[in-house]
MIMI-468687 format. One record per atom (N, C-alpha, C): residue number from 1; residue in three letters; atom name; x, y, z. Coordinates in nm, 3 decimals, always signed. Example, Ala and Ser with C-alpha at 12.3 -4.5 7.8 and 13.67 -1.06 7.14 Angstrom:
+-----+-----+------+---------+---------+---------+
:   n : res : atom :       x :       y :       z :
+-----+-----+------+---------+---------+---------+
:   1 : ala :    N :  +1.319 :  -0.569 :  +0.780 :
:   1 : ala :   CA :  +1.230 :  -0.450 :  +0.780 :
:   1 : ala :    C :  +1.320 :  -0.330 :  +0.780 :
:   2 : ser :    N :  +1.285 :  -0.225 :  +0.708 :
:   2 : ser :   CA :  +1.367 :  -0.106 :  +0.714 :
:   2 : ser :    C :  +1.290 :  +0.003 :  +0.787 :
+-----+-----+------+---------+---------+---------+
//
This chain:
+-----+-----+------+---------+---------+---------+
:   n : res : atom :       x :       y :       z :
+-----+-----+------+---------+---------+---------+
:   1 : unk :    N : -23.659 :  -5.335 : +11.343 :
:   1 : unk :   CA : -23.704 :  -5.255 : +11.454 :
:   1 : unk :    C : -23.714 :  -5.107 : +11.415 :
:   2 : unk :    N : -23.628 :  -5.065 : +11.325 :
:   2 : unk :   CA : -23.630 :  -4.925 : +11.283 :
:   2 : unk :    C : -23.763 :  -4.892 : +11.215 :
:   3 : unk :    N : -23.817 :  -4.987 : +11.139 :
:   3 : unk :   CA : -23.944 :  -4.966 : +11.071 :
:   3 : unk :    C : -24.059 :  -4.946 : +11.169 :
:   4 : unk :    N : -24.057 :  -5.020 : +11.280 :
:   4 : unk :   CA : -24.160 :  -5.002 : +11.382 :
:   4 : unk :    C : -24.150 :  -4.865 : +11.448 :
:   5 : unk :    N : -24.028 :  -4.818 : +11.467 :
:   5 : unk :   CA : -24.010 :  -4.685 : +11.526 :
:   5 : unk :    C : -24.058 :  -4.577 : +11.430 :
:   6 : unk :    N : -24.032 :  -4.594 : +11.301 :
:   6 : unk :   CA : -24.080 :  -4.498 : +11.202 :
:   6 : unk :    C : -24.232 :  -4.499 : +11.198 :
:   7 : unk :    N : -24.292 :  -4.618 : +11.197 :
:   7 : unk :   CA : -24.438 :  -4.628 : +11.196 :
:   7 : unk :    C : -24.498 :  -4.564 : +11.321 :
:   8 : unk :    N : -24.439 :  -4.590 : +11.436 :
:   8 : unk :   CA : -24.488 :  -4.530 : +11.560 :
:   8 : unk :    C : -24.476 :  -4.378 : +11.558 :
:   9 : unk :    N : -24.368 :  -4.327 : +11.504 :
:   9 : unk :   CA : -24.350 :  -4.182 : +11.495 :
:   9 : unk :    C : -24.450 :  -4.121 : +11.399 :
:  10 : unk :    N : -24.475 :  -4.186 : +11.287 :
:  10 : unk :   CA : -24.575 :  -4.136 : +11.192 :
:  10 : unk :    C : -24.713 :  -4.135 : +11.256 :
:  11 : unk :    N : -24.749 :  -4.245 : +11.323 :
:  11 : unk :   CA : -24.878 :  -4.249 : +11.392 :
:  11 : unk :    C : -24.888 :  -4.139 : +11.497 :
:  12 : unk :    N : -24.781 :  -4.118 : +11.569 :
:  12 : unk :   CA : -24.779 :  -4.015 : +11.672 :
:  12 : unk :    C : -24.796 :  -3.876 : +11.610 :
:  13 : unk :    N : -24.732 :  -3.854 : +11.497 :
:  13 : unk :   CA : -24.741 :  -3.723 : +11.431 :
:  13 : unk :    C : -24.875 :  -3.703 : +11.361 :
:  14 : unk :    N : -24.954 :  -3.807 : +11.347 :
:  14 : unk :   CA : -25.090 :  -3.793 : +11.294 :
:  14 : unk :    C : -25.190 :  -3.777 : +11.408 :
:  15 : unk :    N : -25.175 :  -3.858 : +11.512 :
:  15 : unk :   CA : -25.271 :  -3.860 : +11.621 :
:  15 : unk :    C : -25.258 :  -3.739 : +11.714 :
:  16 : unk :    N : -25.137 :  -3.698 : +11.745 :
:  16 : unk :   CA : -25.116 :  -3.589 : +11.842 :
:  16 : unk :    C : -25.180 :  -3.457 : +11.798 :
:  17 : unk :    N : -25.163 :  -3.412 : +11.673 :
:  17 : unk :   CA : -25.232 :  -3.288 : +11.635 :
:  17 : unk :    C : -25.384 :  -3.300 : +11.640 :
:  18 : unk :    N : -25.436 :  -3.416 : +11.605 :
:  18 : unk :   CA : -25.581 :  -3.437 : +11.612 :
:  18 : unk :    C : -25.627 :  -3.428 : +11.758 :
:  19 : unk :    N : -25.552 :  -3.489 : +11.849 :
:  19 : unk :   CA : -25.586 :  -3.482 : +11.992 :
:  19 : unk :    C : -25.576 :  -3.339 : +12.044 :
:  20 : unk :    N : -25.478 :  -3.264 : +11.995 :
:  20 : unk :   CA : -25.464 :  -3.125 : +12.040 :
:  20 : unk :    C : -25.581 :  -3.039 : +11.992 :
:  21 : unk :    N : -25.620 :  -3.057 : +11.868 :
:  21 : unk :   CA : -25.735 :  -2.981 : +11.815 :
:  21 : unk :    C : -25.861 :  -3.022 : +11.890 :
:  22 : unk :    N : -25.878 :  -3.151 : +11.916 :
:  22 : unk :   CA : -25.993 :  -3.197 : +11.993 :
:  22 : unk :    C : -25.992 :  -3.135 : +12.132 :
:  23 : unk :    N : -25.875 :  -3.132 : +12.195 :
:  23 : unk :   CA : -25.864 :  -3.072 : +12.329 :
:  23 : unk :    C : -25.902 :  -2.925 : +12.328 :
:  24 : unk :    N : -25.860 :  -2.854 : +12.225 :
:  24 : unk :   CA : -25.898 :  -2.712 : +12.216 :
:  24 : unk :    C : -26.046 :  -2.695 : +12.191 :
:  25 : unk :    N : -26.100 :  -2.772 : +12.099 :
:  25 : unk :   CA : -26.241 :  -2.754 : +12.063 :
:  25 : unk :    C : -26.337 :  -2.806 : +12.170 :
:  26 : unk :    N : -26.302 :  -2.914 : +12.233 :
:  26 : unk :   CA : -26.394 :  -2.975 : +12.330 :
:  26 : unk :    C : -26.388 :  -2.910 : +12.467 :
:  27 : unk :    N : -26.273 :  -2.857 : +12.505 :
:  27 : unk :   CA : -26.257 :  -2.810 : +12.641 :
:  27 : unk :    C : -26.234 :  -2.661 : +12.655 :
:  28 : unk :    N : -26.249 :  -2.584 : +12.549 :
:  28 : unk :   CA : -26.240 :  -2.439 : +12.558 :
:  28 : unk :    C : -26.377 :  -2.386 : +12.603 :
:  29 : unk :    N : -26.379 :  -2.305 : +12.707 :
:  29 : unk :   CA : -26.508 :  -2.251 : +12.753 :
:  29 : unk :    C : -26.572 :  -2.162 : +12.646 :
:  30 : unk :    N : -26.702 :  -2.178 : +12.628 :
:  30 : unk :   CA : -26.774 :  -2.094 : +12.532 :
:  30 : unk :    C : -26.841 :  -1.976 : +12.600 :
:  31 : unk :    N : -26.846 :  -1.979 : +12.731 :
:  31 : unk :   CA : -26.905 :  -1.868 : +12.806 :
:  31 : unk :    C : -26.807 :  -1.820 : +12.911 :
:  32 : unk :    N : -26.855 :  -1.734 : +12.996 :
:  32 : unk :   CA : -26.770 :  -1.678 : +13.101 :
:  32 : unk :    C : -26.744 :  -1.781 : +13.210 :
:  33 : unk :    N : -26.624 :  -1.783 : +13.260 :
:  33 : unk :   CA : -26.587 :  -1.872 : +13.371 :
:  33 : unk :    C : -26.576 :  -1.795 : +13.502 :
:  34 : unk :    N : -26.634 :  -1.675 : +13.509 :
:  34 : unk :   CA : -26.618 :  -1.590 : +13.627 :
:  34 : unk :    C : -26.661 :  -1.658 : +13.756 :
:  35 : unk :    N : -26.779 :  -1.717 : +13.757 :
:  35 : unk :   CA : -26.831 :  -1.776 : +13.881 :
:  35 : unk :    C : -26.859 :  -1.925 : +13.865 :
:  36 : unk :    N : -26.806 :  -1.984 : +13.762 :
:  36 : unk :   CA : -26.830 :  -2.125 : +13.738 :
:  36 : unk :    C : -26.709 :  -2.207 : +13.783 :
:  37 : unk :    N : -26.734 :  -2.316 : +13.851 :
:  37 : unk :   CA : -26.626 :  -2.403 : +13.896 :
:  37 : unk :    C : -26.650 :  -2.547 : +13.852 :
:  38 : unk :    N : -26.731 :  -2.566 : +13.751 :
:  38 : unk :   CA : -26.757 :  -2.701 : +13.703 :
:  38 : unk :    C : -26.743 :  -2.705 : +13.551 :
:  39 : unk :    N : -26.748 :  -2.824 : +13.497 :
:  39 : unk :   CA : -26.735 :  -2.840 : +13.353 :
:  39 : unk :    C : -26.598 :  -2.799 : +13.303 :
:  40 : unk :    N : -26.595 :  -2.731 : +13.187 :
:  40 : unk :   CA : -26.466 :  -2.693 : +13.129 :
:  40 : unk :    C : -26.398 :  -2.582 : +13.207 :
:  41 : unk :    N : -26.468 :  -2.517 : +13.298 :
:  41 : unk :   CA : -26.408 :  -2.411 : +13.381 :
:  41 : unk :    C : -26.349 :  -2.466 : +13.510 :
:  42 : unk :    N : -26.360 :  -2.596 : +13.533 :
:  42 : unk :   CA : -26.315 :  -2.652 : +13.660 :
:  42 : unk :    C : -26.163 :  -2.646 : +13.673 :
:  43 : unk :    N : -26.121 :  -2.618 : +13.794 :
:  43 : unk :   CA : -25.980 :  -2.613 : +13.831 :
:  43 : unk :    C : -25.900 :  -2.519 : +13.741 :
:  44 : unk :    N : -25.953 :  -2.403 : +13.711 :
:  44 : unk :   CA : -25.881 :  -2.305 : +13.631 :
:  44 : unk :    C : -25.861 :  -2.349 : +13.487 :
:  45 : unk :    N : -25.964 :  -2.405 : +13.428 :
:  45 : unk :   CA : -25.961 :  -2.455 : +13.289 :
:  45 : unk :    C : -25.862 :  -2.569 : +13.271 :
:  46 : unk :    N : -25.849 :  -2.651 : +13.372 :
:  46 : unk :   CA : -25.755 :  -2.763 : +13.368 :
:  46 : unk :    C : -25.782 :  -2.863 : +13.256 :
:  47 : unk :    N : -25.908 :  -2.893 : +13.221 :
:  47 : unk :   CA : -25.927 :  -2.990 : +13.113 :
:  47 : unk :    C : -25.861 :  -2.948 : +12.981 :
:  48 : unk :    N : -25.872 :  -2.822 : +12.947 :
:  48 : unk :   CA : -25.811 :  -2.774 : +12.822 :
:  48 : unk :    C : -25.658 :  -2.781 : +12.832 :
:  49 : unk :    N : -25.604 :  -2.744 : +12.946 :
:  49 : unk :   CA : -25.459 :  -2.745 : +12.963 :
:  49 : unk :    C : -25.405 :  -2.887 : +12.960 :
:  50 : unk :    N : -25.474 :  -2.979 : +13.024 :
:  50 : unk :   CA : -25.430 :  -3.119 : +13.026 :
:  50 : unk :    C : -25.438 :  -3.179 : +12.886 :
:  51 : unk :    N : -25.551 :  -3.158 : +12.819 :
:  51 : unk :   CA : -25.569 :  -3.221 : +12.688 :
:  51 : unk :    C : -25.479 :  -3.161 : +12.581 :
:  52 : unk :    N : -25.461 :  -3.030 : +12.581 :
:  52 : unk :   CA : -25.383 :  -2.966 : +12.476 :
:  52 : unk :    C : -25.236 :  -2.954 : +12.513 :
:  53 : unk :    N : -25.208 :  -2.895 : +12.627 :
:  53 : unk :   CA : -25.069 :  -2.876 : +12.668 :
:  53 : unk :    C : -24.999 :  -3.007 : +12.699 :
:  54 : unk :    N : -25.070 :  -3.096 : +12.765 :
:  54 : unk :   CA : -25.012 :  -3.227 : +12.796 :
:  54 : unk :    C : -24.980 :  -3.306 : +12.670 :
:  55 : unk :    N : -25.071 :  -3.300 : +12.573 :
:  55 : unk :   CA : -25.047 :  -3.369 : +12.447 :
:  55 : unk :    C : -24.927 :  -3.312 : +12.374 :
:  56 : unk :    N : -24.915 :  -3.180 : +12.374 :
:  56 : unk :   CA : -24.800 :  -3.116 : +12.307 :
:  56 : unk :    C : -24.669 :  -3.158 : +12.373 :
:  57 : unk :    N : -24.666 :  -3.161 : +12.505 :
:  57 : unk :   CA : -24.544 :  -3.201 : +12.576 :
:  57 : unk :    C : -24.509 :  -3.347 : +12.551 :
:  58 : unk :    N : -24.609 :  -3.433 : +12.558 :
:  58 : unk :   CA : -24.585 :  -3.576 : +12.535 :
:  58 : unk :    C : -24.536 :  -3.598 : +12.392 :
:  59 : unk :    N : -24.596 :  -3.530 : +12.298 :
:  59 : unk :   CA : -24.558 :  -3.543 : +12.158 :
:  59 : unk :    C : -24.411 :  -3.503 : +12.138 :
:  60 : unk :    N : -24.376 :  -3.385 : +12.188 :
:  60 : unk :   CA : -24.239 :  -3.336 : +12.169 :
:  60 : unk :    C : -24.136 :  -3.428 : +12.237 :
:  61 : unk :    N : -24.161 :  -3.463 : +12.361 :
:  61 : unk :   CA : -24.066 :  -3.546 : +12.433 :
:  61 : unk :    C : -24.054 :  -3.686 : +12.373 :
:  62 : unk :    N : -24.164 :  -3.741 : +12.326 :
:  62 : unk :   CA : -24.156 :  -3.877 : +12.273 :
:  62 : unk :    C : -24.079 :  -3.882 : +12.142 :
:  63 : unk :    N : -24.093 :  -3.781 : +12.057 :
:  63 : unk :   CA : -24.015 :  -3.779 : +11.933 :
:  63 : unk :    C : -23.867 :  -3.765 : +11.966 :
:  64 : unk :    N : -23.834 :  -3.680 : +12.060 :
:  64 : unk :   CA : -23.694 :  -3.662 : +12.099 :
:  64 : unk :    C : -23.640 :  -3.790 : +12.162 :
:  65 : unk :    N : -23.715 :  -3.850 : +12.254 :
:  65 : unk :   CA : -23.667 :  -3.972 : +12.319 :
:  65 : unk :    C : -23.657 :  -4.090 : +12.224 :
:  66 : unk :    N : -23.739 :  -4.092 : +12.121 :
:  66 : unk :   CA : -23.734 :  -4.202 : +12.025 :
:  66 : unk :    C : -23.608 :  -4.196 : +11.940 :
:  67 : unk :    N : -23.571 :  -4.076 : +11.897 :
:  67 : unk :   CA : -23.466 :  -4.065 : +11.796 :
:  67 : unk :    C : -23.334 :  -4.004 : +11.844 :
:  68 : unk :    N : -23.332 :  -3.925 : +11.947 :
:  68 : unk :   CA : -23.210 :  -3.853 : +11.985 :
:  68 : unk :    C : -23.110 :  -3.947 : +12.053 :
:  69 : unk :    N : -22.989 :  -3.944 : +12.005 :
:  69 : unk :   CA : -22.880 :  -4.018 : +12.068 :
:  69 : unk :    C : -22.891 :  -4.168 : +12.061 :
:  70 : unk :    N : -22.957 :  -4.221 : +11.963 :
:  70 : unk :   CA : -22.976 :  -4.366 : +11.957 :
:  70 : unk :    C : -22.876 :  -4.437 : +11.867 :
:  71 : unk :    N : -22.800 :  -4.362 : +11.790 :
:  71 : unk :   CA : -22.698 :  -4.418 : +11.699 :
:  71 : unk :    C : -22.757 :  -4.523 : +11.607 :
:  72 : unk :    N : -22.870 :  -4.490 : +11.546 :
:  72 : unk :   CA : -22.931 :  -4.581 : +11.449 :
:  72 : unk :    C : -23.021 :  -4.687 : +11.507 :
:  73 : unk :    N : -23.035 :  -4.692 : +11.639 :
:  73 : unk :   CA : -23.124 :  -4.790 : +11.703 :
:  73 : unk :    C : -23.229 :  -4.715 : +11.784 :
:  74 : unk :    N : -23.335 :  -4.670 : +11.718 :
:  74 : unk :   CA : -23.436 :  -4.591 : +11.790 :
:  74 : unk :    C : -23.506 :  -4.674 : +11.898 :
:  75 : unk :    N : -23.557 :  -4.601 : +11.994 :
:  75 : unk :   CA : -23.632 :  -4.665 : +12.103 :
:  75 : unk :    C : -23.775 :  -4.688 : +12.052 :
:  76 : unk :    N : -23.807 :  -4.813 : +12.024 :
:  76 : unk :   CA : -23.931 :  -4.848 : +11.957 :
:  76 : unk :    C : -24.054 :  -4.829 : +12.046 :
:  77 : unk :    N : -24.042 :  -4.851 : +12.172 :
:  77 : unk :   CA : -24.157 :  -4.849 : +12.262 :
:  77 : unk :    C : -24.209 :  -4.707 : +12.287 :
:  78 : unk :    N : -24.123 :  -4.609 : +12.278 :
:  78 : unk :   CA : -24.158 :  -4.473 : +12.319 :
:  78 : unk :    C : -24.276 :  -4.413 : +12.242 :
:  79 : unk :    N : -24.281 :  -4.418 : +12.109 :
:  79 : unk :   CA : -24.397 :  -4.356 : +12.043 :
:  79 : unk :    C : -24.529 :  -4.425 : +12.075 :
:  80 : unk :    N : -24.525 :  -4.556 : +12.093 :
:  80 : unk :   CA : -24.648 :  -4.628 : +12.126 :
:  80 : unk :    C : -24.693 :  -4.598 : +12.269 :
:  81 : unk :    N : -24.598 :  -4.586 : +12.360 :
:  81 : unk :   CA : -24.632 :  -4.545 : +12.497 :
:  81 : unk :    C : -24.687 :  -4.404 : +12.497 :
:  82 : unk :    N : -24.634 :  -4.317 : +12.411 :
:  82 : unk :   CA : -24.684 :  -4.180 : +12.402 :
:  82 : unk :    C : -24.826 :  -4.177 : +12.348 :
:  83 : unk :    N : -24.858 :  -4.263 : +12.253 :
:  83 : unk :   CA : -24.996 :  -4.269 : +12.202 :
:  83 : unk :    C : -25.093 :  -4.309 : +12.313 :
:  84 : unk :    N : -25.054 :  -4.406 : +12.394 :
:  84 : unk :   CA : -25.139 :  -4.447 : +12.506 :
:  84 : unk :    C : -25.151 :  -4.333 : +12.607 :
:  85 : unk :    N : -25.042 :  -4.265 : +12.635 :
:  85 : unk :   CA : -25.045 :  -4.154 : +12.731 :
:  85 : unk :    C : -25.132 :  -4.039 : +12.680 :
:  86 : unk :    N : -25.130 :  -4.011 : +12.551 :
:  86 : unk :   CA : -25.215 :  -3.907 : +12.494 :
:  86 : unk :    C : -25.362 :  -3.945 : +12.510 :
:  87 : unk :    N : -25.395 :  -4.071 : +12.485 :
:  87 : unk :   CA : -25.533 :  -4.117 : +12.505 :
:  87 : unk :    C : -25.575 :  -4.103 : +12.651 :
:  88 : unk :    N : -25.485 :  -4.134 : +12.742 :
:  88 : unk :   CA : -25.514 :  -4.120 : +12.886 :
:  88 : unk :    C : -25.535 :  -3.973 : +12.922 :
:  89 : unk :    N : -25.452 :  -3.883 : +12.867 :
:  89 : unk :   CA : -25.467 :  -3.740 : +12.896 :
:  89 : unk :    C : -25.603 :  -3.688 : +12.849 :
:  90 : unk :    N : -25.645 :  -3.725 : +12.730 :
:  90 : unk :   CA : -25.774 :  -3.679 : +12.679 :
:  90 : unk :    C : -25.887 :  -3.739 : +12.763 :
:  91 : unk :    N : -25.874 :  -3.864 : +12.803 :
:  91 : unk :   CA : -25.975 :  -3.927 : +12.888 :
:  91 : unk :    C : -25.984 :  -3.857 : +13.023 :
:  92 : unk :    N : -25.870 :  -3.829 : +13.084 :
:  92 : unk :   CA : -25.867 :  -3.761 : +13.215 :
:  92 : unk :    C : -25.927 :  -3.620 : +13.202 :
:  93 : unk :    N : -25.895 :  -3.550 : +13.095 :
:  93 : unk :   CA : -25.952 :  -3.417 : +13.074 :
:  93 : unk :    C : -26.103 :  -3.424 : +13.063 :
:  94 : unk :    N : -26.153 :  -3.526 : +12.996 :
:  94 : unk :   CA : -26.297 :  -3.544 : +12.986 :
:  94 : unk :    C : -26.362 :  -3.574 : +13.120 :
:  95 : unk :    N : -26.295 :  -3.654 : +13.201 :
:  95 : unk :   CA : -26.349 :  -3.685 : +13.333 :
:  95 : unk :    C : -26.348 :  -3.563 : +13.425 :
:  96 : unk :    N : -26.245 :  -3.481 : +13.416 :
:  96 : unk :   CA : -26.237 :  -3.360 : +13.498 :
:  96 : unk :    C : -26.344 :  -3.262 : +13.455 :
:  97 : unk :    N : -26.375 :  -3.257 : +13.327 :
:  97 : unk :   CA : -26.472 :  -3.160 : +13.276 :
:  97 : unk :    C : -26.616 :  -3.200 : +13.303 :
:  98 : unk :    N : -26.640 :  -3.321 : +13.353 :
:  98 : unk :   CA : -26.778 :  -3.364 : +13.379 :
:  98 : unk :    C : -26.844 :  -3.279 : +13.484 :
+-----+-----+------+---------+---------+---------+
//
């Protein structure tokens, strides 16, 4: 079981930075958001915050929850659940930015 937790953590540490860079590049406004309330400017730039900030929070918490205080028995499900949650965050950010 420890090997699955290590694999999940490695996958998480590869996928999360890629998702964060994608969130920054895809959802950062390229023009002024002064009078725009749609697309990447919707809800106060929420798509960028959800995709980037949410991914960073999920990444940090999942690594801590997987390994902290487990006494050699890591929580195997946590990194895989975090990968699914990161995919959901990026999907939701894309839907909000439409």
